[in-house]
KOLDO-314505 format. One record per atom (N, C-alpha, C): residue number from 1; atom name; x, y, z. Coordinates in steps of 0.02 Angstrom, whole numbers, plus 50000, padded with zeros to 5 digits. Layout:
! residues N
    i  at     xx     yy     zz
  NUM  CA      X      Y      Z
...
This chain:
! residues 96
    i  at     xx     yy     zz
    1   N  50740  50010  50267
    1  CA  50677  50004  50232
    1   C  50621  50028  50277
    2   N  50579  50070  50251
    2  CA  50521  50095  50288
    2   C  50461  50054  50269
    3   N  50433  50017  50316
    3  CA  50375  49975  50302
    3   C  50310  50013  50313
    4   N  50303  50043  50370
    4  CA  50240  50074  50387
    4   C  50247  50149  50379
    5   N  50209  50177  50333
    5  CA  50212  50249  50322
    5   C  50167  50286  50370
    6   N  50109  50259  50384
    6  CA  50062  50293  50428
    6   C  50023  50241  50468
    7   N  50014  50251  50531
    7  CA  49970  50210  50572
    7   C  49922  50256  50608
    8   N  49858  50242  50601
    8  CA  49808  50283  50634
    8   C  49762  50237  50673
    9   N  49755  50249  50737
    9  CA  49708  50211  50777
    9   C  49654  50256  50803
   10   N  49593  50237  50790
   10  CA  49536  50275  50813
   10   C  49501  50234  50866
   11   N  49510  50252  50928
   11  CA  49487  50209  50983
   11   C  49412  50198  50983
   12   N  49373  50249  50965
   12  CA  49300  50240  50966
   12   C  49277  50193  50910
   13   N  49310  50198  50852
   13  CA  49290  50158  50795
   13   C  49328  50092  50792
   14   N  49381  50086  50830
   14  CA  49423  50027  50831
   14   C  49448  50009  50761
   15   N  49469  50060  50724
   15  CA  49496  50050  50657
   15   C  49570  50066  50658
   16   N  49608  50021  50627
   16  CA  49680  50033  50619
   16   C  49695  50032  50545
   17   N  49725  50086  50522
   17  CA  49738  50094  50451
   17   C  49812  50100  50439
   18   N  49836  50064  50388
   18  CA  49906  50069  50367
   18   C  49906  50088  50294
   19   N  49948  50137  50277
   19  CA  49954  50160  50208
   19   C  50025  50147  50185
   20   N  50032  50110  50130
   20  CA  50097  50094  50103
   20   C  50105  50124  50033
   21   N  50165  50145  50018
   21  CA  50182  50163  49950
   21   C  50200  50098  49914
   22   N  50183  50092  49850
   22  CA  50196  50030  49814
   22   C  50270  50022  49797
   23   N  50297  50069  49757
   23  CA  50366  50062  49732
   23   C  50417  50072  49787
   24   N  50462  50025  49793
   24  CA  50518  50026  49839
   24   C  50498  50017  49913
   25   N  50435  50008  49926
   25  CA  50413  49991  49993
   25   C  50385  49920  49992
   26   N  50339  49907  49947
   26  CA  50310  49840  49939
   26   C  50340  49803  49879
   27   N  50363  49840  49830
   27  CA  50386  49811  49767
   27   C  50453  49840  49748
   28   N  50498  49796  49725
   28  CA  50565  49816  49703
   28   C  50565  49821  49626
   29   N  50561  49882  49599
   29  CA  50557  49890  49526
   29   C  50623  49874  49491
   30   N  50678  49876  49527
   30  CA  50743  49860  49496
   30   C  50749  49786  49479
   31   N  50719  49744  49522
   31  CA  50722  49671  49512
   31   C  50654  49641  49493
   32   N  50604  49684  49487
   32  CA  50536  49662  49468
   32   C  50509  49607  49513
   33   N  50516  49616  49579
   33  CA  50489  49568  49627
   33   C  50463  49606  49688
   34   N  50420  49573  49727
   34  CA  50397  49605  49788
   34   C  50455  49606  49838
   35   N  50453  49654  49882
   35  CA  50506  49659  49933
   35   C  50503  49597  49979
   36   N  50560  49577  50002
   36  CA  50565  49518  50043
   36   C  50521  49525  50106
   37   N  50480  49476  50118
   37  CA  50438  49474  50178
   37   C  50374  49514  50172
   38   N  50363  49546  50116
   38  CA  50305  49590  50107
   38   C  50239  49552  50116
   39   N  50230  49497  50082
   39  CA  50167  49459  50087
   39   C  50155  49435  50158
   40   N  50207  49413  50191
   40  CA  50201  49388  50260
   40   C  50179  49444  50307
   41   N  50211  49501  50301
   41  CA  50194  49558  50344
   41   C  50122  49580  50332
   42   N  50102  49587  50269
   42  CA  50034  49609  50254
   42   C  49983  49557  50276
   43   N  50000  49493  50271
   43  CA  49956  49440  50294
   43   C  49944  49445  50370
   44   N  49996  49455  50407
   44  CA  49991  49461  50480
   44   C  49950  49523  50499
   45   N  49964  49578  50465
   45  CA  49926  49640  50480
   45   C  49852  49631  50464
   46   N  49837  49599  50408
   46  CA  49768  49587  50389
   46   C  49732  49541  50439
   47   N  49767  49488  50461
   47  CA  49739  49443  50511
   47   C  49724  49479  50576
   48   N  49761  49531  50590
   48  CA  49752  49570  50651
   48   C  49707  49630  50641
   49   N  49666  49627  50589
   49  CA  49613  49676  50576
   49   C  49636  49746  50558
   50   N  49696  49752  50530
   50  CA  49718  49816  50505
   50   C  49688  49826  50436
   51   N  49666  49887  50421
   51  CA  49646  49905  50354
   51   C  49709  49926  50317
   52   N  49720  49898  50258
   52  CA  49782  49911  50222
   52   C  49766  49945  50156
   53   N  49800  50001  50144
   53  CA  49793  50039  50082
   53   C  49860  50045  50048
   54   N  49859  50047  49982
   54  CA  49919  50059  49942
   54   C  49907  50123  49903
   55   N  49960  50164  49900
   55  CA  49959  50223  49857
   55   C  50013  50211  49805
   56   N  49994  50220  49741
   56  CA  50042  50209  49687
   56   C  50032  50261  49632
   57   N  50088  50285  49606
   57  CA  50084  50329  49548
   57   C  50068  50285  49487
   58   N  50030  50314  49441
   58  CA  50011  50275  49382
   58   C  50031  50316  49319
   59   N  50094  50307  49301
   59  CA  50119  50342  49241
   59   C  50091  50311  49178
   60   N  50083  50245  49178
   60  CA  50058  50209  49120
   60   C  50003  50161  49144
   61   N  49958  50142  49100
   61  CA  49906  50094  49119
   61   C  49935  50027  49144
   62   N  49995  50011  49121
   62  CA  50025  49947  49143
   62   C  50041  49947  49217
   63   N  50047  50006  49249
   63  CA  50062  50008  49321
   63   C  50004  49978  49361
   64   N  49942  49994  49342
   64  CA  49885  49966  49378
   64   C  49887  49890  49375
   65   N  49901  49863  49317
   65  CA  49903  49790  49311
   65   C  49961  49762  49353
   66   N  50018  49795  49352
   66  CA  50074  49773  49392
   66   C  50056  49769  49466
   67   N  50024  49821  49491
   67  CA  50004  49823  49561
   67   C  49953  49767  49575
   68   N  49902  49762  49534
   68  CA  49848  49715  49547
   68   C  49868  49642  49536
   69   N  49923  49630  49501
   69  CA  49947  49561  49489
   69   C  49991  49535  49546
   70   N  50007  49577  49595
   70  CA  50050  49555  49650
   70   C  50012  49510  49698
   71   N  50047  49459  49724
   71  CA  50017  49411  49770
   71   C  49989  49447  49832
   72   N  50025  49495  49857
   72  CA  50006  49528  49920
   72   C  49943  49569  49915
   73   N  49918  49583  49855
   73  CA  49858  49625  49847
   73   C  49797  49591  49880
   74   N  49798  49527  49888
   74  CA  49743  49492  49922
   74   C  49732  49517  49993
   75   N  49782  49548  50023
   75  CA  49777  49573  50092
   75   C  49759  49647  50095
   76   N  49753  49679  50037
   76  CA  49744  49751  50033
   76   C  49669  49768  50028
   77   N  49648  49818  50066
   77  CA  49579  49839  50064
   77   C  49564  49890  50010
   78   N  49614  49932  49994
   78  CA  49602  49985  49946
   78   C  49667  50005  49913
   79   N  49664  50021  49848
   79  CA  49721  50045  49811
   79   C  49704  50114  49783
   80   N  49747  50162  49795
   80  CA  49737  50230  49769
   80   C  49791  50243  49716
   81   N  49769  50259  49656
   81  CA  49815  50276  49602
   81   C  49817  50352  49595
   82   N  49877  50378  49591
   82  CA  49884  50450  49584
   82   C  49926  50467  49523
   83   N  49916  50527  49497
   83  CA  49956  50551  49440
   83   C  50024  50573  49467
   84   N  50072  50574  49423
   84  CA  50140  50595  49443
   84   C  50141  50665  49471
   85   N  50095  50707  49448
   85  CA  50093  50776  49471
   85   C  50059  50784  49539
   86   N  50024  50733  49562
   86  CA  49989  50736  49626
   86   C  50037  50730  49685
   87   N  50021  50762  49739
   87  CA  50061  50758  49800
   87   C  50046  50692  49835
   88   N  50098  50655  49853
   88  CA  50087  50592  49889
   88   C  50056  50606  49957
   89   N  50077  50659  49990
   89  CA  50049  50676  50055
   89   C  49974  50686  50050
   90   N  49952  50723  50000
   90  CA  49880  50733  49991
   90   C  49844  50667  49976
   91   N  49878  50624  49939
   91  CA  49848  50558  49923
   91   C  49842  50516  49986
   92   N  49890  50520  50030
   92  CA  49886  50483  50093
   92   C  49828  50508  50135
   93   N  49818  50573  50134
   93  CA  49762  50602  50171
   93   C  49695  50577  50143
   94   N  49690  50573  50077
   94  CA  49629  50547  50046
   94   C  49617  50474  50066
   95   N  49670  50436  50072
   95  CA  49664  50365  50091
   95   C  49636  50357  50161
   96   N  49647  50408  50203
   96  CA  49622  50403  50272
   96   C  49548  50414  50273
């Protein structure tokens, strides 16, 4: 399981940013539950002043609600929704 997709530390600004993909990284769509330990990990990262972003494809309007209804969203600073046709790499760059 890949937890951290990107870590960026900017020494002058003292900002640490983590970007996570929603499906199969934070959320298990096969069982309709968050991945084991997800809330705990995000809580610890948030307490340690990491900025946390989620990138999620939004095929249907129900996806936004699914993402926003998750317990772990309380630790997230920003959520980026992308279309299926959008490049995830480009979306990660926008999140930075």
